[in-house]
C-alpha positions as CSV (number, residue, x, y, z in Angstrom):
1,X,0.0,0.0,0.0
2,X,1.1,3.6,-0.8
3,X,0.2,5.8,2.1
4,X,0.6,9.6,2.4
5,X,0.3,10.7,6.1
6,X,0.0,14.5,6.6
7,X,2.5,15.2,3.9
8,X,3.9,18.7,3.4
9,X,6.5,19.7,0.8
10,X,7.9,23.1,-0.2
11,X,10.5,24.1,-2.8
12,X,10.8,27.4,-1.0
13,X,10.6,27.8,2.8
14,X,7.0,27.4,4.0
15,X,5.6,28.0,0.5
16,X,3.8,24.7,0.4
17,X,3.5,22.9,-2.9
18,X,1.9,20.1,-1.1
19,X,0.0,20.7,2.2
20,X,-1.4,18.2,4.7
21,X,-2.0,15.5,2.1
22,X,-3.5,12.2,3.1
23,X,-4.5,9.3,0.9
24,X,-3.9,5.5,0.3
25,X,-3.5,3.3,-2.7
26,X,-3.7,-0.5,-2.4
27,X,-2.2,-2.9,-4.8
28,X,-4.6,-3.6,-7.6
29,X,-6.3,-0.2,-7.2
30,X,-6.4,2.3,-10.1
31,X,-6.7,5.7,-8.5
32,X,-6.8,9.0,-10.4
33,X,-5.3,12.3,-9.1
34,X,-7.2,15.1,-10.9
35,X,-6.3,18.8,-10.8
36,X,-5.6,21.8,-13.0
37,X,-2.1,22.8,-14.1
38,X,-0.1,24.0,-11.2
39,X,-2.1,22.2,-8.6
40,X,0.8,20.2,-7.2
41,X,0.2,16.9,-9.1
42,X,3.8,16.4,-10.4
43,X,5.2,17.2,-7.0
44,X,3.0,14.5,-5.6
45,X,4.2,12.1,-8.3
46,X,7.8,12.6,-7.2
47,X,7.0,12.2,-3.5
48,X,5.4,8.9,-4.3
49,X,8.6,7.2,-5.5
50,X,11.1,9.0,-3.3
51,X,12.4,11.4,-5.9
52,X,11.3,14.1,-3.4
53,X,11.1,13.7,0.4
54,X,8.5,15.3,2.6
55,X,9.4,18.3,4.7
56,X,6.8,17.2,7.2
57,X,4.7,14.0,7.4
58,X,5.6,10.6,5.8
59,X,5.2,8.6,2.6
60,X,5.1,4.9,3.1
61,X,5.2,2.2,0.4
62,X,4.4,-1.3,1.8
63,X,5.4,0.0,5.2
64,X,8.8,1.5,4.0
65,X,9.2,5.2,4.8
66,X,10.6,7.2,1.9
67,X,12.8,9.1,4.3
68,X,14.5,6.0,5.4
69,X,14.9,4.1,2.1
70,X,14.2,6.2,-0.9
71,X,16.1,3.9,-3.2
72,X,13.9,0.9,-2.2
73,X,10.9,3.0,-3.1
74,X,12.3,3.5,-6.6
75,X,12.4,-0.2,-7.1
76,X,8.8,-0.7,-6.0
77,X,7.3,2.4,-7.7
78,X,7.6,2.9,-11.4
79,X,7.0,6.4,-12.8
80,X,6.3,7.7,-16.3
81,X,6.4,11.4,-17.0
82,X,4.6,13.7,-19.5
83,X,7.4,13.9,-22.1
84,X,8.9,10.5,-23.0
85,X,11.9,12.1,-24.7
86,X,13.2,13.1,-21.3
87,X,13.3,9.4,-20.3
88,X,15.0,7.7,-23.2
89,X,18.5,6.4,-22.7
90,X,18.9,3.7,-25.4
91,X,19.7,4.2,-29.1
92,X,16.9,1.7,-30.0
93,X,13.6,0.9,-28.5
94,X,14.8,-2.5,-27.5
95,X,17.9,-1.1,-25.7
96,X,15.8,1.6,-24.0
97,X,13.3,-0.9,-22.6
98,X,16.0,-3.3,-21.5
99,X,18.0,-0.6,-19.7
100,X,16.1,-0.7,-16.5
101,X,16.2,-4.5,-16.5
102,X,20.0,-4.4,-16.8
103,X,20.1,-2.1,-13.8
104,X,18.0,-4.7,-11.8
105,X,20.5,-7.4,-12.9
106,X,17.8,-9.4,-14.6
107,X,19.2,-12.4,-16.4
108,X,19.5,-11.8,-20.2
109,X,17.0,-14.5,-21.2
110,X,14.4,-13.2,-18.8
111,X,15.0,-9.6,-19.9
112,X,14.5,-10.6,-23.5
113,X,11.2,-12.4,-22.6
114,X,9.9,-9.4,-20.8
115,X,10.8,-7.0,-23.6
116,X,9.1,-9.2,-26.1
117,X,5.9,-9.7,-24.1
118,X,5.4,-6.0,-23.1
119,X,6.1,-4.7,-26.6
120,X,3.6,-7.2,-28.1
121,X,1.0,-6.1,-25.6
122,X,1.5,-2.4,-26.4
123,X,1.7,-2.9,-30.1
124,X,5.3,-1.6,-30.5
125,X,7.1,-4.9,-31.2
126,X,7.8,-3.9,-34.8
127,X,9.8,-0.9,-33.6
128,X,12.3,-2.8,-31.4
129,X,15.2,-1.9,-33.7
130,X,14.1,1.6,-34.4
131,X,15.3,4.8,-32.7
132,X,12.8,6.1,-30.2
133,X,13.3,9.6,-31.6
134,X,11.8,8.5,-34.9
135,X,8.5,7.4,-33.4
136,X,5.2,9.3,-33.1
137,X,4.2,10.9,-29.8
138,X,1.9,8.0,-28.9
139,X,4.5,5.4,-29.8
140,X,7.1,7.2,-27.8
141,X,4.9,7.2,-24.8
142,X,4.2,3.4,-25.2
143,X,8.0,2.9,-25.2
144,X,8.3,4.8,-21.9
145,X,5.5,2.9,-20.4
146,X,6.9,-0.4,-21.6
147,X,10.3,0.3,-20.0
148,X,8.6,0.8,-16.6
149,X,6.2,-2.1,-16.9
150,X,9.0,-4.5,-17.9
151,X,10.6,-3.9,-14.5
152,X,7.3,-5.3,-12.9
153,X,6.9,-2.6,-10.2
154,X,4.3,-3.1,-7.5
155,X,3.0,0.4,-8.1
156,X,2.9,2.7,-11.1
157,X,2.7,6.5,-11.2
158,X,1.6,8.0,-14.5
159,X,2.2,11.7,-14.6
160,X,0.1,13.4,-17.3
161,X,1.3,10.8,-19.8
162,X,-1.3,11.8,-22.4
163,X,-1.0,15.6,-22.1
164,X,1.1,16.0,-25.3
165,X,-1.1,13.6,-27.4
166,X,-4.0,14.1,-29.7
167,X,-7.5,12.9,-28.4
168,X,-7.3,9.6,-30.4
169,X,-3.9,8.7,-29.1
170,X,-4.9,9.8,-25.6
171,X,-7.8,7.4,-25.5
172,X,-5.7,4.6,-27.0
173,X,-2.9,5.0,-24.4
174,X,-5.3,5.2,-21.5
175,X,-7.3,2.1,-22.6
176,X,-4.1,0.1,-23.1
177,X,-2.7,1.0,-19.7
178,X,-6.0,0.6,-17.9
179,X,-6.4,-2.9,-19.2
180,X,-2.8,-4.1,-18.7
181,X,-2.5,-2.8,-15.1
182,X,-5.9,-4.1,-14.0
183,X,-4.8,-7.6,-15.2
184,X,-1.4,-7.3,-13.5
185,X,-2.6,-6.3,-10.0
186,X,-0.5,-3.2,-10.0
187,X,-1.5,-0.2,-7.8
188,X,-1.8,2.9,-10.1
189,X,-1.8,6.6,-9.4
190,X,-3.0,8.1,-12.7
191,X,-2.3,11.9,-12.7
192,X,-4.1,14.1,-15.2
193,X,-5.9,17.5,-15.7
194,X,-8.2,15.9,-18.3
195,X,-11.4,15.0,-16.5
196,X,-12.8,12.9,-19.4
197,X,-10.0,10.4,-19.0
198,X,-10.8,9.4,-15.4
199,X,-14.5,8.6,-15.8
200,X,-14.0,4.8,-15.6
201,X,-11.6,5.1,-12.6
202,X,-12.9,3.7,-9.3
203,X,-11.6,6.5,-7.1
204,X,-10.7,10.1,-7.9
205,X,-8.7,12.4,-5.7
206,X,-9.3,16.0,-6.6
207,X,-6.4,18.4,-5.7
208,X,-5.8,22.1,-5.8
209,X,-2.8,24.1,-4.6
210,X,-1.3,20.9,-3.2
211,X,-4.3,20.1,-1.1
212,X,-6.8,17.3,-1.3
213,X,-10.2,18.9,-2.0
214,X,-12.4,15.9,-2.4
215,X,-12.2,12.1,-2.9
216,X,-14.7,9.7,-4.3
217,X,-16.2,8.1,-7.4
218,X,-16.9,9.8,-10.7
219,X,-20.5,10.7,-9.8
220,X,-19.6,12.1,-6.4
221,X,-16.7,14.2,-7.9
222,X,-18.3,15.4,-11.2
223,X,-21.8,16.2,-9.8
224,X,-20.3,19.1,-7.8
225,X,-20.1,21.6,-10.7
226,X,-19.4,24.6,-8.6
227,X,-16.5,22.9,-6.8
228,X,-14.9,21.8,-10.1
229,X,-15.2,25.3,-11.5
230,X,-13.6,26.8,-8.5
231,X,-10.5,24.6,-8.9
232,X,-10.2,25.0,-12.7
233,X,-11.3,21.4,-13.6
234,X,-13.9,20.9,-16.4
235,X,-17.0,18.7,-16.1
236,X,-16.9,15.9,-18.7
237,X,-19.5,16.6,-21.3
238,X,-20.8,13.0,-21.2
239,X,-21.3,13.3,-17.5
240,X,-23.6,16.3,-18.1
241,X,-25.6,14.2,-20.5
242,X,-25.6,11.3,-18.0
243,X,-27.0,13.6,-15.3
244,X,-30.1,14.1,-17.4
245,X,-30.5,10.5,-18.4
246,X,-29.6,8.5,-15.2
247,X,-33.1,8.3,-13.9
248,X,-34.2,6.5,-17.0
249,X,-31.2,4.1,-17.2
250,X,-30.7,0.9,-15.2
251,X,-26.9,1.5,-15.0
252,X,-24.6,3.2,-12.6
253,X,-22.5,6.2,-13.5
254,X,-19.3,4.2,-13.3
255,X,-20.7,1.5,-15.7
256,X,-22.0,4.1,-18.2
257,X,-18.7,6.1,-18.2
258,X,-16.6,3.0,-18.5
259,X,-18.7,1.7,-21.3
260,X,-18.4,4.9,-23.2
261,X,-14.6,5.3,-22.8
262,X,-13.8,1.7,-23.6
263,X,-16.2,1.6,-26.6
264,X,-18.6,-0.9,-25.1
265,X,-21.7,1.0,-26.1
């Protein structure tokens, strides 16, 4: 379990980027962190895997305090950032994905198997010998995700991974990741400012100015239009439609939103 306990963090003295933050993520949970640009989301991402350490409070991962063992956290929590170009280290896709496995001293045969399996799952197997720089934005992000998933972390932090993509690529990336991690029993913190993306997510944490504003399911979060407007987060158009139709449908908001995003309707 990832656990934030009264976490405070400041880049400058007492100017809190994160303030009194409390939440939990269990293995197998897919949790969204939703907030406008500048709301502290990327700082929270870096606190989760020990890249940053709290000024006050504690971050625990499976009982391990980040202040005591930040390097252990990095082995348990994988993180993917907004711009995949900032994460590439190999000259080919294959080398890049295998890089993290080499650092973990994974045996060559096992590393090859993992690279093969994850690239097949993400649809990028044909690019193994290609340079990451030659790929499209969506394909680059798949390579970055593959490199982290190949290391088989217990938890995954995805920090605005679709922000630079077009709507079609955004939807494809989200659906792929959502399906893979749900099947793998990985705990996920999916960070975004795009409210439409998180409709199928079981639990949403709404943040503003580094503080948790509200936590709950999509209906609980997106039915409070005034609150969302006050923190600069848009209400998904489909949820507005749903609010008019829900009394005539024998379906929950979660089932409807998941069906729409995953093309089940």
